[in-house]
C-alpha positions, 0 to 999 in steps of 0.5 A: 836467710834462715828465718826466710826458709823457716817462714816458707817451711812453716807456710807449707806445713800450715797448708798441709795441716789444714788439708789433713784436718779437712780430709778427716771430716766425718758426715756429709754436707756442709752441716756436718762441719758445723755440728749437725748430724746423727750424733756421736759416732764412735769407731776405730780408726783404720787405713787412711783414717789412721794415717790422716790422724797420725799425719795431723798430729805430726804436722801440728807438732812440727808447725808449733816447733817451727813457731817456737824456733821463730821466737827463739831466733828473733 
């Protein structure tokens, strides 16, 4: 029962992690996703960018913690 709940929670975190990563995309168009663009742009994260950055770190840590707990519980 616990493994089923953890599996569902991990799927939810996986979807949220994918969304948070995709929302951080800089540039415009599909080419920006594959490296095409004006070059490296260094800027300070503020507002929503900072929130998405921290949310991505949090979601990835929780996602991997759930994965490790699967290994321990099996």
